[in-house]
Each structure stands twice: as structure tokens, then as C-alpha cells.
N, CA, C and O atoms as a Maestro MAE file, in Angstrom:
{
 s_m_m2io_version
 :::
 2.0.0
}

f_m_ct {
 s_m_title
 :::
 protein
 m_atom[300] {
  # First column is atom index #
  i_m_mmod_type
  r_m_x_coord
  r_m_y_coord
  r_m_z_coord
  i_m_residue_number
  s_m_chain_name
  s_m_pdb_residue_name
  s_m_pdb_atom_name
  i_m_atomic_number
  :::
  1 25 6.455 -103.586 62.170 1 A "UNK " " N  " 7
  2 3 7.728 -102.665 62.280 1 A "UNK " " CA " 6
  3 2 8.233 -102.521 60.935 1 A "UNK " " C  " 6
  4 15 7.977 -103.191 59.935 1 A "UNK " " O  " 8
  5 25 9.099 -101.395 61.110 2 A "UNK " " N  " 7
  6 3 9.801 -100.745 59.771 2 A "UNK " " CA " 6
  7 2 11.394 -100.816 59.993 2 A "UNK " " C  " 6
  8 15 12.010 -100.568 61.030 2 A "UNK " " O  " 8
  9 25 11.820 -101.158 58.938 3 A "UNK " " N  " 7
  10 3 13.516 -101.216 58.930 3 A "UNK " " CA " 6
  11 2 13.748 -100.250 59.221 3 A "UNK " " C  " 6
  12 15 13.126 -99.190 59.286 3 A "UNK " " O  " 8
  13 25 15.429 -100.800 59.578 4 A "UNK " " N  " 7
  14 3 16.197 -99.590 59.695 4 A "UNK " " CA " 6
  15 2 17.331 -99.288 58.764 4 A "UNK " " C  " 6
  16 15 18.016 -100.240 58.390 4 A "UNK " " O  " 8
  17 25 17.641 -97.968 58.304 5 A "UNK " " N  " 7
  18 3 18.692 -98.477 56.804 5 A "UNK " " CA " 6
  19 2 19.999 -97.934 57.902 5 A "UNK " " C  " 6
  20 15 19.849 -97.676 59.096 5 A "UNK " " O  " 8
  21 25 21.090 -97.866 57.236 6 A "UNK " " N  " 7
  22 3 22.666 -98.119 57.737 6 A "UNK " " CA " 6
  23 2 22.527 -96.541 57.961 6 A "UNK " " C  " 6
  24 15 22.675 -96.246 59.147 6 A "UNK " " O  " 8
  25 25 22.273 -95.428 57.100 7 A "UNK " " N  " 7
  26 3 22.575 -94.071 56.965 7 A "UNK " " CA " 6
  27 2 21.579 -93.270 58.847 7 A "UNK " " C  " 6
  28 15 21.937 -92.314 59.535 7 A "UNK " " O  " 8
  29 25 20.166 -94.369 59.065 8 A "UNK " " N  " 7
  30 3 18.876 -94.105 60.135 8 A "UNK " " CA " 6
  31 2 20.162 -94.554 61.212 8 A "UNK " " C  " 6
  32 15 20.473 -93.690 62.032 8 A "UNK " " O  " 8
  33 25 20.761 -95.590 61.241 9 A "UNK " " N  " 7
  34 3 21.490 -96.159 61.908 9 A "UNK " " CA " 6
  35 2 22.950 -95.517 62.486 9 A "UNK " " C  " 6
  36 15 23.606 -95.739 63.504 9 A "UNK " " O  " 8
  37 25 23.097 -94.773 61.540 10 A "UNK " " N  " 7
  38 3 24.451 -93.982 61.906 10 A "UNK " " CA " 6
  39 2 24.089 -92.822 62.863 10 A "UNK " " C  " 6
  40 15 24.540 -92.553 63.977 10 A "UNK " " O  " 8
  41 25 22.951 -92.089 61.958 11 A "UNK " " N  " 7
  42 3 22.455 -90.958 62.619 11 A "UNK " " CA " 6
  43 2 21.996 -91.191 64.233 11 A "UNK " " C  " 6
  44 15 22.265 -90.378 65.117 11 A "UNK " " O  " 8
  45 25 21.195 -92.550 64.470 12 A "UNK " " N  " 7
  46 3 20.848 -92.558 65.533 12 A "UNK " " CA " 6
  47 2 22.222 -92.866 66.715 12 A "UNK " " C  " 6
  48 15 22.290 -92.315 67.813 12 A "UNK " " O  " 8
  49 25 23.031 -93.659 66.287 13 A "UNK " " N  " 7
  50 3 24.273 -93.535 66.670 13 A "UNK " " CA " 6
  51 2 25.123 -92.184 67.280 13 A "UNK " " C  " 6
  52 15 25.756 -92.248 68.334 13 A "UNK " " O  " 8
  53 25 25.062 -91.337 66.705 14 A "UNK " " N  " 7
  54 3 25.761 -89.964 66.680 14 A "UNK " " CA " 6
  55 2 24.828 -89.537 67.733 14 A "UNK " " C  " 6
  56 15 25.227 -89.499 68.897 14 A "UNK " " O  " 8
  57 25 23.211 -89.102 67.331 15 A "UNK " " N  " 7
  58 3 22.657 -88.475 68.395 15 A "UNK " " CA " 6
  59 2 23.029 -89.071 70.195 15 A "UNK " " C  " 6
  60 15 23.196 -88.447 71.243 15 A "UNK " " O  " 8
  61 25 23.041 -90.715 69.819 16 A "UNK " " N  " 7
  62 3 23.515 -91.118 71.076 16 A "UNK " " CA " 6
  63 2 24.936 -90.426 71.784 16 A "UNK " " C  " 6
  64 15 25.123 -90.092 72.954 16 A "UNK " " O  " 8
  65 25 25.667 -90.365 70.840 17 A "UNK " " N  " 7
  66 3 26.784 -89.724 71.079 17 A "UNK " " CA " 6
  67 2 26.632 -88.497 71.754 17 A "UNK " " C  " 6
  68 15 26.923 -88.466 72.949 17 A "UNK " " O  " 8
  69 25 26.129 -87.242 71.059 18 A "UNK " " N  " 7
  70 3 25.883 -86.678 71.802 18 A "UNK " " CA " 6
  71 2 25.416 -86.293 72.465 18 A "UNK " " C  " 6
  72 15 25.771 -85.148 72.746 18 A "UNK " " O  " 8
  73 25 24.339 -86.849 73.204 19 A "UNK " " N  " 7
  74 3 23.805 -87.361 74.790 19 A "UNK " " CA " 6
  75 2 25.320 -87.544 75.525 19 A "UNK " " C  " 6
  76 15 25.911 -86.805 76.313 19 A "UNK " " O  " 8
  77 25 25.594 -88.500 75.088 20 A "UNK " " N  " 7
  78 3 27.044 -88.718 76.200 20 A "UNK " " CA " 6
  79 2 27.551 -87.768 76.422 20 A "UNK " " C  " 6
  80 15 27.669 -87.216 77.516 20 A "UNK " " O  " 8
  81 25 27.793 -87.555 75.764 21 A "UNK " " N  " 7
  82 3 28.919 -85.882 75.909 21 A "UNK " " CA " 6
  83 2 28.248 -85.263 76.453 21 A "UNK " " C  " 6
  84 15 28.516 -85.043 77.634 21 A "UNK " " O  " 8
  85 25 27.512 -84.905 76.088 22 A "UNK " " N  " 7
  86 3 26.423 -83.646 77.730 22 A "UNK " " CA " 6
  87 2 25.882 -84.069 78.684 22 A "UNK " " C  " 6
  88 15 25.351 -83.322 79.505 22 A "UNK " " O  " 8
  89 25 25.902 -85.917 78.838 23 A "UNK " " N  " 7
  90 3 25.916 -86.179 80.568 23 A "UNK " " CA " 6
  91 2 27.242 -85.987 80.951 23 A "UNK " " C  " 6
  92 15 27.485 -85.402 82.007 23 A "UNK " " O  " 8
  93 25 28.321 -86.493 80.075 24 A "UNK " " N  " 7
  94 3 29.842 -86.334 80.524 24 A "UNK " " CA " 6
  95 2 30.030 -85.090 81.668 24 A "UNK " " C  " 6
  96 15 30.240 -84.991 82.877 24 A "UNK " " O  " 8
  97 25 29.743 -83.903 80.087 25 A "UNK " " N  " 7
  98 3 30.010 -82.406 80.632 25 A "UNK " " CA " 6
  99 2 29.155 -81.891 82.039 25 A "UNK " " C  " 6
  100 15 29.572 -81.134 82.916 25 A "UNK " " O  " 8
  101 25 27.594 -82.678 81.930 26 A "UNK " " N  " 7
  102 3 27.096 -82.190 83.155 26 A "UNK " " CA " 6
  103 2 27.572 -82.787 84.416 26 A "UNK " " C  " 6
  104 15 27.918 -82.135 85.401 26 A "UNK " " O  " 8
  105 25 27.568 -83.833 84.337 27 A "UNK " " N  " 7
  106 3 28.647 -84.803 85.763 27 A "UNK " " CA " 6
  107 2 29.712 -84.001 85.861 27 A "UNK " " C  " 6
  108 15 29.659 -83.356 86.908 27 A "UNK " " O  " 8
  109 25 31.015 -83.679 84.967 28 A "UNK " " N  " 7
  110 3 31.993 -83.378 85.276 28 A "UNK " " CA " 6
  111 2 31.645 -81.961 86.114 28 A "UNK " " C  " 6
  112 15 32.589 -81.468 86.732 28 A "UNK " " O  " 8
  113 25 30.677 -81.453 86.155 29 A "UNK " " N  " 7
  114 3 30.505 -79.638 85.953 29 A "UNK " " CA " 6
  115 2 29.718 -79.811 87.549 29 A "UNK " " C  " 6
  116 15 29.581 -78.846 88.301 29 A "UNK " " O  " 8
  117 25 29.363 -80.859 87.803 30 A "UNK " " N  " 7
  118 3 28.271 -80.801 89.440 30 A "UNK " " CA " 6
  119 2 29.455 -81.101 90.398 30 A "UNK " " C  " 6
  120 15 30.355 -81.935 90.297 30 A "UNK " " O  " 8
  121 25 29.177 -80.115 91.422 31 A "UNK " " N  " 7
  122 3 29.878 -79.942 92.356 31 A "UNK " " CA " 6
  123 2 30.076 -81.095 93.802 31 A "UNK " " C  " 6
  124 15 29.239 -80.964 94.695 31 A "UNK " " O  " 8
  125 25 30.701 -81.714 93.905 32 A "UNK " " N  " 7
  126 3 31.033 -82.617 94.805 32 A "UNK " " CA " 6
  127 2 29.775 -82.594 95.899 32 A "UNK " " C  " 6
  128 15 29.125 -83.557 96.305 32 A "UNK " " O  " 8
  129 25 29.649 -81.264 96.227 33 A "UNK " " N  " 7
  130 3 28.393 -81.480 97.486 33 A "UNK " " CA " 6
  131 2 27.333 -82.044 96.846 33 A "UNK " " C  " 6
  132 15 26.814 -83.036 97.358 33 A "UNK " " O  " 8
  133 25 26.953 -81.645 95.923 34 A "UNK " " N  " 7
  134 3 25.834 -82.055 95.226 34 A "UNK " " CA " 6
  135 2 25.961 -83.285 94.997 34 A "UNK " " C  " 6
  136 15 25.085 -83.846 95.655 34 A "UNK " " O  " 8
  137 25 26.541 -84.006 94.451 35 A "UNK " " N  " 7
  138 3 26.982 -85.244 94.192 35 A "UNK " " CA " 6
  139 2 26.618 -86.248 95.307 35 A "UNK " " C  " 6
  140 15 25.912 -87.247 95.172 35 A "UNK " " O  " 8
  141 25 27.593 -85.543 97.124 36 A "UNK " " N  " 7
  142 3 26.801 -86.378 97.773 36 A "UNK " " CA " 6
  143 2 25.551 -86.302 98.516 36 A "UNK " " C  " 6
  144 15 24.859 -87.131 99.107 36 A "UNK " " O  " 8
  145 25 25.475 -84.978 98.290 37 A "UNK " " N  " 7
  146 3 23.793 -84.917 98.448 37 A "UNK " " CA " 6
  147 2 22.584 -86.038 97.542 37 A "UNK " " C  " 6
  148 15 21.813 -86.823 98.094 37 A "UNK " " O  " 8
  149 25 22.730 -85.797 95.972 38 A "UNK " " N  " 7
  150 3 22.227 -86.967 95.512 38 A "UNK " " CA " 6
  151 2 22.211 -88.121 95.671 38 A "UNK " " C  " 6
  152 15 21.241 -88.860 95.500 38 A "UNK " " O  " 8
  153 25 23.942 -88.600 96.230 39 A "UNK " " N  " 7
  154 3 23.572 -89.949 96.729 39 A "UNK " " CA " 6
  155 2 22.894 -90.311 97.887 39 A "UNK " " C  " 6
  156 15 22.241 -91.352 97.956 39 A "UNK " " O  " 8
  157 25 23.006 -89.532 98.785 40 A "UNK " " N  " 7
  158 3 22.485 -89.369 100.117 40 A "UNK " " CA " 6
  159 2 21.027 -89.880 100.019 40 A "UNK " " C  " 6
  160 15 20.447 -90.777 100.632 40 A "UNK " " O  " 8
  161 25 20.577 -88.939 98.953 41 A "UNK " " N  " 7
  162 3 18.896 -89.169 98.441 41 A "UNK " " CA " 6
  163 2 18.596 -90.380 98.498 41 A "UNK " " C  " 6
  164 15 17.753 -90.969 99.175 41 A "UNK " " O  " 8
  165 25 19.621 -90.868 97.451 42 A "UNK " " N  " 7
  166 3 19.384 -91.884 96.887 42 A "UNK " " CA " 6
  167 2 19.591 -93.021 97.151 42 A "UNK " " C  " 6
  168 15 19.238 -93.980 96.465 42 A "UNK " " O  " 8
  169 25 20.389 -93.070 98.518 43 A "UNK " " N  " 7
  170 3 20.436 -94.265 99.541 43 A "UNK " " CA " 6
  171 2 19.429 -93.945 100.048 43 A "UNK " " C  " 6
  172 15 18.723 -94.895 99.708 43 A "UNK " " O  " 8
  173 25 18.652 -93.158 100.759 44 A "UNK " " N  " 7
  174 3 17.904 -93.355 101.476 44 A "UNK " " CA " 6
  175 2 16.487 -92.968 101.457 44 A "UNK " " C  " 6
  176 15 15.781 -92.490 102.345 44 A "UNK " " O  " 8
  177 25 16.024 -93.553 99.215 45 A "UNK " " N  " 7
  178 3 14.737 -93.846 99.123 45 A "UNK " " CA " 6
  179 2 15.240 -95.683 98.654 45 A "UNK " " C  " 6
  180 15 14.479 -96.369 97.972 45 A "UNK " " O  " 8
  181 25 16.020 -95.992 98.948 46 A "UNK " " N  " 7
  182 3 16.271 -97.858 98.689 46 A "UNK " " CA " 6
  183 2 14.399 -97.999 99.366 46 A "UNK " " C  " 6
  184 15 13.594 -98.446 98.548 46 A "UNK " " O  " 8
  185 25 13.951 -97.687 100.526 47 A "UNK " " N  " 7
  186 3 13.045 -98.370 101.051 47 A "UNK " " CA " 6
  187 2 11.639 -97.755 100.397 47 A "UNK " " C  " 6
  188 15 10.609 -97.762 101.072 47 A "UNK " " O  " 8
  189 25 11.656 -97.305 99.247 48 A "UNK " " N  " 7
  190 3 10.911 -97.088 98.354 48 A "UNK " " CA " 6
  191 2 9.923 -97.750 97.786 48 A "UNK " " C  " 6
  192 15 8.718 -97.541 97.641 48 A "UNK " " O  " 8
  193 25 11.137 -99.136 97.298 49 A "UNK " " N  " 7
  194 3 11.373 -100.234 96.449 49 A "UNK " " CA " 6
  195 2 11.198 -101.020 97.472 49 A "UNK " " C  " 6
  196 15 11.631 -100.944 98.622 49 A "UNK " " O  " 8
  197 25 10.145 -102.215 96.663 50 A "UNK " " N  " 7
  198 3 10.166 -103.247 97.740 50 A "UNK " " CA " 6
  199 2 11.342 -104.301 97.194 50 A "UNK " " C  " 6
  200 15 11.960 -104.327 96.129 50 A "UNK " " O  " 8
  201 25 11.388 -105.164 98.383 51 A "UNK " " N  " 7
  202 3 12.634 -105.854 97.910 51 A "UNK " " CA " 6
  203 2 12.202 -106.954 96.428 51 A "UNK " " C  " 6
  204 15 11.198 -107.105 95.731 51 A "UNK " " O  " 8
  205 25 13.592 -107.552 96.474 52 A "UNK " " N  " 7
  206 3 13.323 -108.726 95.178 52 A "UNK " " CA " 6
  207 2 13.817 -110.185 96.153 52 A "UNK " " C  " 6
  208 15 14.819 -110.732 96.615 52 A "UNK " " O  " 8
  209 25 12.256 -110.332 96.059 53 A "UNK " " N  " 7
  210 3 12.369 -111.871 96.581 53 A "UNK " " CA " 6
  211 2 13.351 -113.148 96.157 53 A "UNK " " C  " 6
  212 15 13.748 -114.115 96.808 53 A "UNK " " O  " 8
  213 25 13.575 -112.721 94.753 54 A "UNK " " N  " 7
  214 3 14.926 -113.820 94.385 54 A "UNK " " CA " 6
  215 2 15.779 -113.574 94.282 54 A "UNK " " C  " 6
  216 15 16.392 -114.194 93.413 54 A "UNK " " O  " 8
  217 25 16.824 -112.087 95.337 55 A "UNK " " N  " 7
  218 3 17.722 -111.828 94.684 55 A "UNK " " CA " 6
  219 2 18.870 -112.828 96.140 55 A "UNK " " C  " 6
  220 15 19.994 -113.210 95.815 55 A "UNK " " O  " 8
  221 25 18.560 -112.980 96.981 56 A "UNK " " N  " 7
  222 3 19.489 -113.802 97.992 56 A "UNK " " CA " 6
  223 2 19.525 -114.743 97.545 56 A "UNK " " C  " 6
  224 15 20.608 -115.326 97.604 56 A "UNK " " O  " 8
  225 25 18.140 -115.561 96.710 57 A "UNK " " N  " 7
  226 3 18.689 -116.824 95.998 57 A "UNK " " CA " 6
  227 2 19.722 -116.356 95.286 57 A "UNK " " C  " 6
  228 15 20.814 -116.366 95.854 57 A "UNK " " O  " 8
  229 25 19.660 -115.919 94.109 58 A "UNK " " N  " 7
  230 3 20.239 -116.180 92.799 58 A "UNK " " CA " 6
  231 2 22.001 -115.204 93.441 58 A "UNK " " C  " 6
  232 15 22.935 -115.264 92.642 58 A "UNK " " O  " 8
  233 25 22.201 -114.579 94.530 59 A "UNK " " N  " 7
  234 3 23.673 -114.465 95.072 59 A "UNK " " CA " 6
  235 2 23.981 -115.719 95.138 59 A "UNK " " C  " 6
  236 15 24.845 -116.111 94.353 59 A "UNK " " O  " 8
  237 25 23.244 -116.887 96.274 60 A "UNK " " N  " 7
  238 3 23.576 -117.775 96.812 60 A "UNK " " CA " 6
  239 2 24.018 -118.577 94.884 60 A "UNK " " C  " 6
  240 15 25.182 -118.582 94.482 60 A "UNK " " O  " 8
  241 25 23.138 -119.001 94.238 61 A "UNK " " N  " 7
  242 3 23.153 -119.330 93.245 61 A "UNK " " CA " 6
  243 2 24.767 -119.494 92.808 61 A "UNK " " C  " 6
  244 15 25.493 -120.488 92.851 61 A "UNK " " O  " 8
  245 25 25.117 -117.710 92.240 62 A "UNK " " N  " 7
  246 3 26.129 -117.560 91.698 62 A "UNK " " CA " 6
  247 2 27.153 -117.686 92.563 62 A "UNK " " C  " 6
  248 15 28.189 -117.539 91.915 62 A "UNK " " O  " 8
  249 25 27.348 -117.850 93.500 63 A "UNK " " N  " 7
  250 3 28.323 -117.830 94.507 63 A "UNK " " CA " 6
  251 2 28.936 -119.729 94.728 63 A "UNK " " C  " 6
  252 15 29.997 -120.244 95.080 63 A "UNK " " O  " 8
  253 25 27.598 -120.245 94.299 64 A "UNK " " N  " 7
  254 3 28.082 -121.862 93.971 64 A "UNK " " CA " 6
  255 2 28.553 -122.379 92.815 64 A "UNK " " C  " 6
  256 15 29.231 -123.403 92.735 64 A "UNK " " O  " 8
  257 25 28.191 -121.660 91.875 65 A "UNK " " N  " 7
  258 3 28.966 -121.799 90.558 65 A "UNK " " CA " 6
  259 2 30.491 -120.786 90.325 65 A "UNK " " C  " 6
  260 15 31.296 -120.961 89.410 65 A "UNK " " O  " 8
  261 25 30.603 -119.662 91.480 66 A "UNK " " N  " 7
  262 3 31.944 -119.837 91.520 66 A "UNK " " CA " 6
  263 2 32.774 -120.764 92.200 66 A "UNK " " C  " 6
  264 15 33.935 -120.980 91.851 66 A "UNK " " O  " 8
  265 25 32.122 -121.416 93.325 67 A "UNK " " N  " 7
  266 3 33.119 -122.171 94.029 67 A "UNK " " CA " 6
  267 2 33.182 -123.522 93.175 67 A "UNK " " C  " 6
  268 15 34.048 -124.289 93.596 67 A "UNK " " O  " 8
  269 25 32.508 -123.960 92.142 68 A "UNK " " N  " 7
  270 3 32.370 -124.798 91.303 68 A "UNK " " CA " 6
  271 2 33.494 -124.708 90.355 68 A "UNK " " C  " 6
  272 15 34.078 -125.662 89.840 68 A "UNK " " O  " 8
  273 25 33.804 -123.067 90.128 69 A "UNK " " N  " 7
  274 3 34.569 -123.432 88.715 69 A "UNK " " CA " 6
  275 2 36.402 -122.876 89.415 69 A "UNK " " C  " 6
  276 15 37.388 -122.748 88.690 69 A "UNK " " O  " 8
  277 25 36.384 -122.654 90.878 70 A "UNK " " N  " 7
  278 3 37.504 -122.408 91.672 70 A "UNK " " CA " 6
  279 2 37.722 -123.772 91.787 70 A "UNK " " C  " 6
  280 15 38.741 -124.251 91.291 70 A "UNK " " O  " 8
  281 25 36.877 -124.504 92.396 71 A "UNK " " N  " 7
  282 3 37.163 -125.704 92.782 71 A "UNK " " CA " 6
  283 2 37.844 -126.941 91.345 71 A "UNK " " C  " 6
  284 15 38.740 -127.777 91.465 71 A "UNK " " O  " 8
  285 25 37.027 -126.618 90.123 72 A "UNK " " N  " 7
  286 3 37.615 -127.157 88.764 72 A "UNK " " CA " 6
  287 2 38.634 -126.600 88.449 72 A "UNK " " C  " 6
  288 15 39.320 -127.214 87.631 72 A "UNK " " O  " 8
  289 25 39.143 -125.289 88.925 73 A "UNK " " N  " 7
  290 3 40.595 -124.794 88.514 73 A "UNK " " CA " 6
  291 2 41.853 -125.614 89.088 73 A "UNK " " C  " 6
  292 15 42.761 -126.176 88.476 73 A "UNK " " O  " 8
  293 25 41.546 -125.471 90.792 74 A "UNK " " N  " 7
  294 3 42.290 -126.271 91.520 74 A "UNK " " CA " 6
  295 2 42.415 -127.343 91.331 74 A "UNK " " C  " 6
  296 15 43.393 -127.679 91.998 74 A "UNK " " O  " 8
  297 25 41.918 -128.422 90.659 75 A "UNK " " N  " 7
  298 3 41.987 -129.723 90.157 75 A "UNK " " CA " 6
  299 2 41.448 -130.585 90.794 75 A "UNK " " C  " 6
  300 15 41.475 -131.752 90.402 75 A "UNK " " O  " 8
  :::
 }
 m_bond[299] {
  # First column is bond index #
  i_m_from
  i_m_to
  i_m_order
  :::
  1 1 2 1
  2 2 3 1
  3 3 4 2
  4 3 5 1
  5 5 6 1
  6 6 7 1
  7 7 8 2
  8 7 9 1
  9 9 10 1
  10 10 11 1
  11 11 12 2
  12 11 13 1
  13 13 14 1
  14 14 15 1
  15 15 16 2
  16 15 17 1
  17 17 18 1
  18 18 19 1
  19 19 20 2
  20 19 21 1
  21 21 22 1
  22 22 23 1
  23 23 24 2
  24 23 25 1
  25 25 26 1
  26 26 27 1
  27 27 28 2
  28 27 29 1
  29 29 30 1
  30 30 31 1
  31 31 32 2
  32 31 33 1
  33 33 34 1
  34 34 35 1
  35 35 36 2
  36 35 37 1
  37 37 38 1
  38 38 39 1
  39 39 40 2
  40 39 41 1
  41 41 42 1
  42 42 43 1
  43 43 44 2
  44 43 45 1
  45 45 46 1
  46 46 47 1
  47 47 48 2
  48 47 49 1
  49 49 50 1
  50 50 51 1
  51 51 52 2
  52 51 53 1
  53 53 54 1
  54 54 55 1
  55 55 56 2
  56 55 57 1
  57 57 58 1
  58 58 59 1
  59 59 60 2
  60 59 61 1
  61 61 62 1
  62 62 63 1
  63 63 64 2
  64 63 65 1
  65 65 66 1
  66 66 67 1
  67 67 68 2
  68 67 69 1
  69 69 70 1
  70 70 71 1
  71 71 72 2
  72 71 73 1
  73 73 74 1
  74 74 75 1
  75 75 76 2
  76 75 77 1
  77 77 78 1
  78 78 79 1
  79 79 80 2
  80 79 81 1
  81 81 82 1
  82 82 83 1
  83 83 84 2
  84 83 85 1
  85 85 86 1
  86 86 87 1
  87 87 88 2
  88 87 89 1
  89 89 90 1
  90 90 91 1
  91 91 92 2
  92 91 93 1
  93 93 94 1
  94 94 95 1
  95 95 96 2
  96 95 97 1
  97 97 98 1
  98 98 99 1
  99 99 100 2
  100 99 101 1
  101 101 102 1
  102 102 103 1
  103 103 104 2
  104 103 105 1
  105 105 106 1
  106 106 107 1
  107 107 108 2
  108 107 109 1
  109 109 110 1
  110 110 111 1
  111 111 112 2
  112 111 113 1
  113 113 114 1
  114 114 115 1
  115 115 116 2
  116 115 117 1
  117 117 118 1
  118 118 119 1
  119 119 120 2
  120 119 121 1
  121 121 122 1
  122 122 123 1
  123 123 124 2
  124 123 125 1
  125 125 126 1
  126 126 127 1
  127 127 128 2
  128 127 129 1
  129 129 130 1
  130 130 131 1
  131 131 132 2
  132 131 133 1
  133 133 134 1
  134 134 135 1
  135 135 136 2
  136 135 137 1
  137 137 138 1
  138 138 139 1
  139 139 140 2
  140 139 141 1
  141 141 142 1
  142 142 143 1
  143 143 144 2
  144 143 145 1
  145 145 146 1
  146 146 147 1
  147 147 148 2
  148 147 149 1
  149 149 150 1
  150 150 151 1
  151 151 152 2
  152 151 153 1
  153 153 154 1
  154 154 155 1
  155 155 156 2
  156 155 157 1
  157 157 158 1
  158 158 159 1
  159 159 160 2
  160 159 161 1
  161 161 162 1
  162 162 163 1
  163 163 164 2
  164 163 165 1
  165 165 166 1
  166 166 167 1
  167 167 168 2
  168 167 169 1
  169 169 170 1
  170 170 171 1
  171 171 172 2
  172 171 173 1
  173 173 174 1
  174 174 175 1
  175 175 176 2
  176 175 177 1
  177 177 178 1
  178 178 179 1
  179 179 180 2
  180 179 181 1
  181 181 182 1
  182 182 183 1
  183 183 184 2
  184 183 185 1
  185 185 186 1
  186 186 187 1
  187 187 188 2
  188 187 189 1
  189 189 190 1
  190 190 191 1
  191 191 192 2
  192 191 193 1
  193 193 194 1
  194 194 195 1
  195 195 196 2
  196 195 197 1
  197 197 198 1
  198 198 199 1
  199 199 200 2
  200 199 201 1
  201 201 202 1
  202 202 203 1
  203 203 204 2
  204 203 205 1
  205 205 206 1
  206 206 207 1
  207 207 208 2
  208 207 209 1
  209 209 210 1
  210 210 211 1
  211 211 212 2
  212 211 213 1
  213 213 214 1
  214 214 215 1
  215 215 216 2
  216 215 217 1
  217 217 218 1
  218 218 219 1
  219 219 220 2
  220 219 221 1
  221 221 222 1
  222 222 223 1
  223 223 224 2
  224 223 225 1
  225 225 226 1
  226 226 227 1
  227 227 228 2
  228 227 229 1
  229 229 230 1
  230 230 231 1
  231 231 232 2
  232 231 233 1
  233 233 234 1
  234 234 235 1
  235 235 236 2
  236 235 237 1
  237 237 238 1
  238 238 239 1
  239 239 240 2
  240 239 241 1
  241 241 242 1
  242 242 243 1
  243 243 244 2
  244 243 245 1
  245 245 246 1
  246 246 247 1
  247 247 248 2
  248 247 249 1
  249 249 250 1
  250 250 251 1
  251 251 252 2
  252 251 253 1
  253 253 254 1
  254 254 255 1
  255 255 256 2
  256 255 257 1
  257 257 258 1
  258 258 259 1
  259 259 260 2
  260 259 261 1
  261 261 262 1
  262 262 263 1
  263 263 264 2
  264 263 265 1
  265 265 266 1
  266 266 267 1
  267 267 268 2
  268 267 269 1
  269 269 270 1
  270 270 271 1
  271 271 272 2
  272 271 273 1
  273 273 274 1
  274 274 275 1
  275 275 276 2
  276 275 277 1
  277 277 278 1
  278 278 279 1
  279 279 280 2
  280 279 281 1
  281 281 282 1
  282 282 283 1
  283 283 284 2
  284 283 285 1
  285 285 286 1
  286 286 287 1
  287 287 288 2
  288 287 289 1
  289 289 290 1
  290 290 291 1
  291 291 292 2
  292 291 293 1
  293 293 294 1
  294 294 295 1
  295 295 296 2
  296 295 297 1
  297 297 298 1
  298 298 299 1
  299 299 300 2
  :::
 }
}
């Protein structure tokens, strides 16, 4: 694995900054109609991917942790 110099790191970050600016311009220039259609297609495609079996358990675990935090804060 090669090392990266500070100059290389700055160049890399500058290039990504340019990419982010270009993406922001593109999004700002996209019509609401197209954005709505894209969102509709995205929502309709959710069945193309299998469900995450651990998601419900993880959500439950997080809710339990937050309940414990709220309980501890109440004293």
C-alpha cells in the first residue's frame, strides 16, 4: 500500500469538492417533476432488494437503549 502525501491529500479533497459542487448544480437544475418521478421509481424498486433480517431486531435494540437513557435522565 502506498502512502499519500499532504499535497496528494489536498488535491484529492479539492477534486471531490469539485464533484460535490457539480452534483449540487445538477440537483438544483433538476425539475420537481423529474425529482418526483425519480423518487417514485426509487420507492417502487424497494422490492428488488431482499429485506434485512436484522433490521427489526436492531430497531428494537435502539429503542430499548433510548428508553434506558430517558429513564436514567429522569432519575
